[in-house]
C-alpha positions as CSV (number, residue, x, y, z in Angstrom):
1,M,45.0,21.7,41.1
2,K,45.0,17.8,40.9
3,T,40.8,17.9,40.8
4,T,40.6,20.5,38.1
5,F,42.7,18.5,35.5
6,P,40.2,15.4,35.6
7,A,37.1,17.7,35.7
8,L,38.8,19.5,32.6
9,A,39.7,16.5,30.7
10,L,36.3,14.7,31.1
11,F,34.6,18.1,30.0
12,L,36.9,18.0,26.8
13,L,36.3,14.3,26.0
14,S,32.6,14.8,26.6
15,A,32.8,17.9,24.2
16,C,34.6,16.0,21.7
17,S,32.0,13.2,21.7
18,S,29.1,15.3,21.2
19,G,30.2,16.6,17.9
20,G,29.4,13.0,16.3
21,N,25.8,14.0,16.6
22,F,25.6,16.7,14.2
23,I,24.9,16.4,10.5
24,D,26.9,19.1,8.9
25,Q,26.1,18.2,5.2
26,R,24.0,15.4,3.5
27,A,24.3,14.3,0.0
28,L,20.5,14.3,-1.5
29,D,18.9,12.9,-4.5
30,C,18.4,15.1,-7.3
31,G,15.7,13.1,-9.0
32,P,11.9,13.7,-9.5
33,G,9.7,14.8,-6.3
34,A,13.5,16.3,-4.8
35,D,13.7,19.5,-3.0
36,L,15.7,21.0,-5.7
37,S,14.9,20.4,-9.4
38,I,18.3,20.7,-11.6
39,L,18.3,20.9,-15.1
40,I,21.2,21.5,-17.5
41,G,21.7,22.7,-21.0
42,M,25.2,23.4,-22.9
43,N,25.6,26.6,-25.2
44,A,28.2,26.2,-27.5
45,T,29.3,29.9,-28.4
46,H,32.4,28.9,-30.5
47,V,33.0,25.6,-31.7
48,G,36.1,25.1,-33.5
49,S,36.6,22.6,-36.9
50,T,40.2,21.8,-35.6
51,E,41.8,20.1,-32.6
52,A,44.2,23.3,-32.3
53,F,41.0,25.5,-30.7
54,D,39.4,24.9,-27.5
55,D,35.6,25.1,-28.0
56,E,33.8,28.0,-25.6
57,L,30.9,26.4,-23.7
58,T,28.9,27.7,-21.2
59,L,27.1,25.3,-19.1
60,Q,23.6,26.7,-18.1
61,V,22.1,24.9,-15.0
62,E,18.7,26.0,-13.8
63,I,17.7,25.1,-10.3
64,G,14.3,25.4,-8.9
65,N,13.5,25.2,-5.3
66,N,10.5,22.8,-4.7
67,S,10.8,23.0,-0.9
68,N,9.0,25.3,1.4
69,R,12.3,27.0,2.9
70,T,14.6,29.6,1.1
71,V,17.7,27.9,0.3
72,T,21.3,29.5,-0.6
73,V,23.3,28.4,-3.8
74,R,27.1,28.4,-2.8
75,S,28.7,26.6,-5.6
76,I,28.6,24.3,-8.7
77,R,31.0,22.0,-9.8
78,V,31.1,20.1,-13.1
79,E,33.2,17.5,-14.4
80,Q,33.1,15.0,-17.2
81,S,32.5,11.4,-16.3
82,G,33.5,8.5,-17.8
83,R,36.1,10.0,-19.9
84,T,38.9,7.7,-21.4
85,D,41.5,8.1,-24.1
86,S,39.1,7.4,-26.5
87,T,36.3,9.8,-25.7
88,P,35.7,11.8,-28.8
89,Y,34.7,15.2,-27.0
90,V,35.9,16.0,-23.9
91,V,35.1,19.2,-21.6
92,D,37.4,20.9,-18.8
93,S,36.1,20.9,-15.5
94,S,34.3,24.0,-14.1
95,F,33.8,25.3,-10.6
96,R,32.0,28.7,-9.5
97,E,31.0,30.0,-6.1
98,F,27.8,32.0,-5.7
99,D,25.6,33.2,-2.5
100,Q,22.3,33.3,-4.6
101,V,19.4,32.9,-2.4
102,I,16.3,31.1,-4.3
103,E,13.0,31.5,-2.4
104,P,10.3,28.8,-2.4
105,G,8.6,28.3,-5.8
106,D,11.3,30.2,-7.8
107,D,14.2,29.1,-9.6
108,H,17.6,30.7,-10.9
109,L,19.6,30.3,-13.9
110,F,23.4,30.0,-13.3
111,E,25.8,30.0,-16.0
112,L,29.5,28.1,-15.8
113,P,31.8,29.0,-18.7
114,M,33.9,25.8,-20.1
115,F,36.1,24.7,-22.7
116,G,35.8,21.6,-24.9
117,R,37.5,19.8,-27.7
118,G,37.0,17.2,-30.2
119,R,39.6,14.3,-30.5
120,R,40.5,12.8,-33.8
121,R,39.3,8.9,-34.2
122,A,38.2,6.6,-36.3
123,P,34.8,7.2,-38.1
124,V,31.9,6.0,-36.4
125,S,30.1,3.0,-37.9
126,R,26.2,3.2,-38.3
127,N,26.0,0.5,-35.7
128,E,28.0,2.3,-33.2
129,P,25.6,4.3,-30.7
130,Q,26.2,7.9,-30.5
131,S,27.8,8.9,-27.5
132,G,27.4,12.2,-25.7
133,V,28.8,14.0,-23.1
134,V,28.3,12.8,-19.4
135,L,28.4,15.3,-16.8
136,S,28.6,15.1,-13.1
137,V,26.9,18.3,-11.7
138,R,27.3,18.8,-7.8
139,V,25.1,21.9,-6.3
140,S,26.2,22.4,-2.7
141,L,23.8,24.7,-0.8
142,A,24.9,27.1,2.2
143,N,23.6,24.5,4.7
144,G,26.1,22.2,3.8
145,D,23.4,19.9,1.6
146,H,24.7,19.1,-1.8
147,Y,23.0,17.3,-4.7
148,P,25.4,15.1,-7.0
149,C,23.6,14.7,-10.2
150,R,24.5,13.3,-13.6
151,F,23.5,14.5,-17.0
152,Q,24.4,13.3,-20.5
153,L,24.2,15.7,-23.2
154,P,24.7,15.2,-27.0
155,S,28.3,16.1,-28.2
156,P,28.9,19.7,-29.6
157,L,30.3,18.5,-32.8
């Protein structure tokens, strides 16, 4: 019985240490020349004129497979970046899960419902640059890879 325990302990230690050699996910570039091309657009189906109502928005994410292998999109997460108390237009985060296969050379359009709202603030001066909505989009694939991207869109107002 004493000889079994050291052998079992050695086996468990080697099994635990070998897990460090595997890569279970990678953050990849979403810029030009990447395996995936990611484009976004926002469709404002209802934009209210007051702060009392949320605007109904649909974020459209087009993903093109530029690689030579089939990819499966598992999820897309969208969050507003750089949001402060003085941000003139804010959007809520959105997340959706998918099981969408995209063959090499093909693309697919995903839609994520979102809500946004304008905030009251002092009038914009002519010298102040127009700010848009900066969104962080994270596309996650079935193999564990993910593509974090940042986009700036004009404010829906």
